[in-house]
C-alpha positions in Angstrom: -120.4 3.3 24.3 -117.7 5.7 23.1 -114.8 6.4 25.4 -112.9 9.6 24.9 -109.1 9.4 25.1 -107.3 12.0 27.2 -106.0 13.6 23.9 -109.6 14.1 22.6 -110.6 15.5 25.9 -107.7 17.9 25.8 -108.7 19.0 22.3 -112.3 19.5 23.3 -111.3 21.5 26.4 -108.9 23.6 24.3 -111.5 24.2 21.6 -114.0 25.5 24.2 -111.7 28.3 25.2 -110.6 29.6 21.9 -109.9 33.3 22.1 -112.1 33.9 19.1 -115.2 32.7 21.1 -114.4 35.2 23.9 -113.9 38.0 21.4 -117.1 37.2 19.5 -119.1 37.5 22.6 -117.4 40.8 23.5 -118.0 42.2 20.0 -121.7 41.4 20.2 -122.2 42.6 23.8 -120.3 45.9 23.4 -122.0 46.7 20.1 -125.4 45.9 21.6 -124.6 48.1 24.6 -124.1 51.0 22.1 -127.3 50.3 20.1 -125.6 48.4 17.3 -126.0 44.8 16.2 -123.9 42.4 14.2 -125.7 40.4 11.5 -125.8 36.7 12.1 -122.3 35.3 11.8 -120.6 38.7 11.5 -119.3 38.9 15.1 -117.9 35.4 14.7 -116.2 36.2 11.4 -114.6 39.4 12.8 -113.6 37.6 16.0 -111.8 35.2 13.7 -110.0 38.1 12.1 -108.9 39.4 15.5 -107.8 35.9 16.7 -105.9 35.4 13.4 -104.1 38.7 13.8 -103.0 37.6 17.3 -102.0 34.2 15.8 -100.0 36.0 13.2 -98.2 38.1 15.8 -97.6 35.3 18.3 -98.0 31.9 16.7 -96.5 31.9 13.3 -99.8 32.2 11.3 -98.8 33.4 7.9 -99.7 36.9 6.6 -101.5 35.2 3.6 -103.7 33.2 6.0 -104.5 36.3 8.0 -105.4 38.3 4.9 -107.6 35.4 3.6 -109.6 35.4 6.9 -109.8 39.2 6.8 -110.8 39.3 3.1 -113.5 36.6 3.7 -115.0 38.5 6.6 -115.1 41.8 4.7 -116.5 40.2 1.6 -119.3 38.4 3.4 -120.2 41.0 6.1 -118.6 44.4 5.2 -116.6 46.4 7.7 -116.4 45.4 11.3 -118.8 47.2 13.7 -116.3 48.7 16.0 -115.7 52.2 17.4 -112.4 53.0 19.1 -114.4 54.4 22.0 -115.4 50.8 22.8 -111.8 49.6 23.2 -111.8 49.8 27.0 -115.0 47.8 27.3 -113.7 45.2 24.9 -110.4 44.9 26.7 -112.1 44.6 30.0 -114.4 41.8 28.6 -111.6 39.8 27.0 -108.7 40.4 29.4 -110.9 40.3 32.6 -109.3 43.5 33.8 -105.8 42.2 33.6 -102.8 43.4 31.6 -102.8 40.1 29.7 -104.9 37.1 28.8 -103.8 33.5 28.1 -105.4 32.6 24.8 -105.7 29.7 22.4 -105.0 31.1 19.0 -104.8 29.9 15.4 -101.4 28.8 14.2 -100.0 27.6 10.9 -101.7 24.7 9.1 -104.8 24.7 11.3 -102.8 24.2 14.5 -103.7 25.9 17.8 -101.2 27.5 20.2 -101.5 28.8 23.7 -100.1 32.3 24.0 -100.2 35.3 26.4 -101.8 38.3 24.8 -100.8 41.7 26.3 -103.2 44.6 26.6 -101.1 46.5 24.1 -101.2 43.8 21.5 -105.0 43.4 22.1 -105.5 47.1 21.3 -103.3 46.7 18.3 -105.5 43.8 17.2 -108.6 46.0 17.5 -107.0 48.7 15.4 -106.2 46.0 12.7 -109.8 44.9 12.7 -111.1 48.4 12.4 -108.6 49.8 10.0 -107.0 46.8 8.3 
């Protein structure tokens, strides 16, 4: 019988609430509501780009790490499926109608950091995904 230590339990709990998971679901749901669909893996890849942008802005993720994630997503899946008219629906889904969300984001060297993402920064992140 394997007994999980409190540290392992904490990491599993933290892993289950990564912001990229929330954003992936929102990307898929909102695109679907507008008659569009992400290919398998594309919503997750672009959610990783969005979370990395927030990690860059708030957690010290390097710009080269951010650009690598973005480059990989674009190389494998092409441009993100995202219309600026969908921003309000995405914000509502990810921020639960609040002006901010507590989020677990990627930091330097594979670390995770808990940060507060403002609505303004969230919208900036969507612009980065769409235009970056």
